[in-house]
N, C-alpha and C positions, 0 to 999 in steps of 0.2 A: 426174444423174438427175434427169427434169424435172420440176416445180410439182406438176402432177398423181399423179404415182408417187409423190411424198412427200408428198402428202396422205392417198394410199391406206394409206403405211404407219402414218403418225398418227394416221387414223381407225379402224384397225383394231380391232376391242375384245376382241381375244383375245391375249394375250401367254403366251409359253411360257418361263420363264428370261428375262422382259424383252424378249424377241425377238417384234414384233407379226407376228401371224400372221392373213391375211385368213380372213374367217369367212365368207365368200362361198357362196352354193349354186351348183349346177351353172350354171344359167342365167345368175345374175346375174356369173357368173366368166366366164363366154364376151362376154356383151355387153360388159363391164367392160374386158378385155384386149383386145378388139377396137377399142375406143375410144383404147385407148392405141396401138394399131397404129397408128389414123389421124391421129395428132397427127403434124404437120409438122415439130416440133422438139424437141429433148431427147431423151433415151433411157431406155427402162426395163428393167430387166434381170428377168425372171422365173426363180425359182427354187421346187423342191418339196423342202419339207423332211420327213423322217422321224424317226424316234426315232435311228438309226443317227448321223444330219446332227448333230440336237439335241446328240447325247454328245460328236462331233467340235467342234463348234462350244464347249462348255464348255472343253476342252483346247486349245483354236485361239482366242487372240484374234483375230488377225488376219483370220480365217475368222467369228469372231462380228459382227467389225465391218464386212464387207461384207455380211454378209447383213444385216444391220440396216438398209441403206440398200437392199437390194434387195423387190421385191413376193415376197413367201414364201406359198406355196399349201400348206395340207394336205397329209400323203403317208401313210396308212397307219394301223390301228388304236392305235401307240402315241400319235400324237398326239391320236387322240380320248379315249383314256384321259386322258392330260396333262390334255387341255381340262375334261372331267368332273368331277377332282379339282379344279382348278386355278379352273374358273369355273362350276361345277355342271350342265354340258351337253355333249354331244360338237359336232365343230366341224357343221356343217348338211351337207359333202359330203366325200368322198374325193377330192381333187385332184391322183389321182396322175399323173405327166405322160405315163406309159406309155398311159392313158387320155385326158387331159385333152388330150395337144398332136395325135391323129389328131380329134377332135372339133372341136377351136378350129380348125384346117386346112377341117375342111368345112364350119363354121358362117362362116368369112370368105367372104363372097359376091365382095367384089373380089377380083380377081386379083392375087396378090404375086410378086414376086420373093423367094426364099426360099434363103438358102445354108446350109450344112451342114458341120460340124467336128465328126470324131472317129470312134473305132472304129478297126478295120482298113480296107483300102483297098476290100475285097472286101464289106464290112459295110455299110459306109458308102454304097456305091455301090447294094449291092442297096435300101437303105431308102429311098434317093433316088427308084428304081424304082417302088417300092411306093406311095411318097408322090403319084409322077405317076399310079400306076392309081387311086389311092386320091381323089385331087382333082386332075384333069386340066386347071384351069381357073388353075392356080398353075403357075410355073417355079422347078423346084428344081433347084440347082447344088451340086456338091459343089467345096467351098473346098479340103479337106485331108482326109486322114485325122486321126487323135490321134496321129501317131509323130513327131512335128516338134521342132525345136528349140525348148524350152518359153523358154530363157534368149534366144535372137536368135529370133522369129518375126516377124522385118520381112519374108519372103518370103510368109506366107501373109496378113499384114495387107494388102501390098500388091496381093495378088490378090486381097483382099476389098475393096479400094477400085476397082479395075477391073471388079467383078460388079456395083456398086451395088445390094445387096439392100437390100428394104424388111425383112425380118425373117431370123435369125440363129439356127440352133439348134447348141447345142455339147452334144458327149456326151463327156466327157472322165472322169466321173466325180469324187465330192466328196471334198476340198474344191479339188482343182486346177483343174476347170472355171471354177468362181467365182473363183478366184483370177488364173486367165488372162483371163478376160475384166474383170475388175476393172484388170488391169494395161493389156491393150492394146488392148480394144475401145471405140472411141470413137462419138459420136451420129453422124458421116456414115461410118462403116462399115454400121450398121445403130439405126434407131431402137426398135426391139424385139428385145431376146436373151432367148432361154428355153434355160436350163441344164437338160439333161436326162438326166444320168448314163447310164444301160445302155439307153435307148429304141432306139438304131439295132440293137441285136442285137435286141427284139423286133420290132423291124418289118421286118429283114432276115430273120427267120425262123432266125437263127442260134441262137436261146435261145427256146424252147418258151414258151409261159405257160399258168399253170394253166387247168385247164376252167373255162369260165363259173359252173358251181356254186359250184367254189371260192373262185372272187374274190367271189361273192355272200357268201357266209360270212364273207370278210375274212381269208381262210385262205392266200390266195396266198403270203406269207411261208414257212409252213411246206413247200408245194410246191416253192418255191424251196430251200428248204432240202435236201429229199430228192433233188433234181437236183444241188445242188453243195453235199453237205456238209463237204467238204474247206475249200471257200475261206470258206462261209459260215454256219459253226457257230458261230465265235465273235463274230459279230455279232447272232445272235438266240438262241442258248443262254445268253449271257452278259452281250449288249448289251440284252436287252429288261431282265430284273430291276434290271441296273446302273441304267438308264434310271426306271423305276419309283421306285426306291431316291432317284434324284435327285427325281423330280418331288414323292415327299412329304415330304422333309426339307425343299424348298423352301418347300412348302406350309405344312406345320406351322411351321418358323423366321420365314417371312413375317406369319402370323395371328400369333404372340408377338411381332413387333414392333409389327406394328399397336396390337393391345392394349396396352403397353405403353406404346407414344408416339403415340396416336391422331392428336394434332395432326398429326404428320409425316407420316402416311401416309395423309389426308384423300382425297387425288387424285392419289398417286404411289405408282409401285411401288419395289419395294428396287432401288437403284442397281448398276450392273453389277461394280464395283468390288467393294460388299458380297459382290454374292452368289461371286464368282471365290474370298472367303475360305471360305464359307462350303462351296466345293465342295471 
């Protein structure tokens, strides 16, 4: 990752379980990431993290380590509650990938070559077509669906080299997409990489989004649960309370350590290794 993106991670003022999460509002986030897309050197990987991703990171050290080097944007009400508990205020904006990526494509006035990887072939092709209608000044190319050999991805990366894209959008679900990007995508493949989970399903129309009123009430998770109860009940019915339990426990244990050893915690947060033991 380039120095600019490293600075963004270090300068982020909010951490959730010691993972820096950008606390930018919508306008500032769009401007900032657009600037990152214009930098001719290095690479920035942007990911969108919700409560489910955070719980996964607590169990998966490799995923946590990769995320700590990416530019992380907050997604969903769970992160807002965690920020309120840990920092006394919610994040300025809900920068979920489903809304942010189309807005970002619109915000970028300079034409870009954009590659897509993920989903089924029909879904990613439909998503590319809808992106073209949404922002016709960009060029969208389907590099691959998400059903390729993850152990030997040379065919995909070789095609990516030939296409010479500016931006790569990868939608294969977490933590697979972040790990795959980390292991396979170099700066000469794409300067800016967006890992977007189920975005292609929504953009293609394969999966309906919640009505606008429901989204404004921050209840899209409940709508998705009603649509896919078998797949999502564990994530929301069990996952959200477990996440909040971890947030509260971390908050109070950190406070106790600061009060017990103020000189050690004046400017630093709890080390990752200590938190893993606490979890």
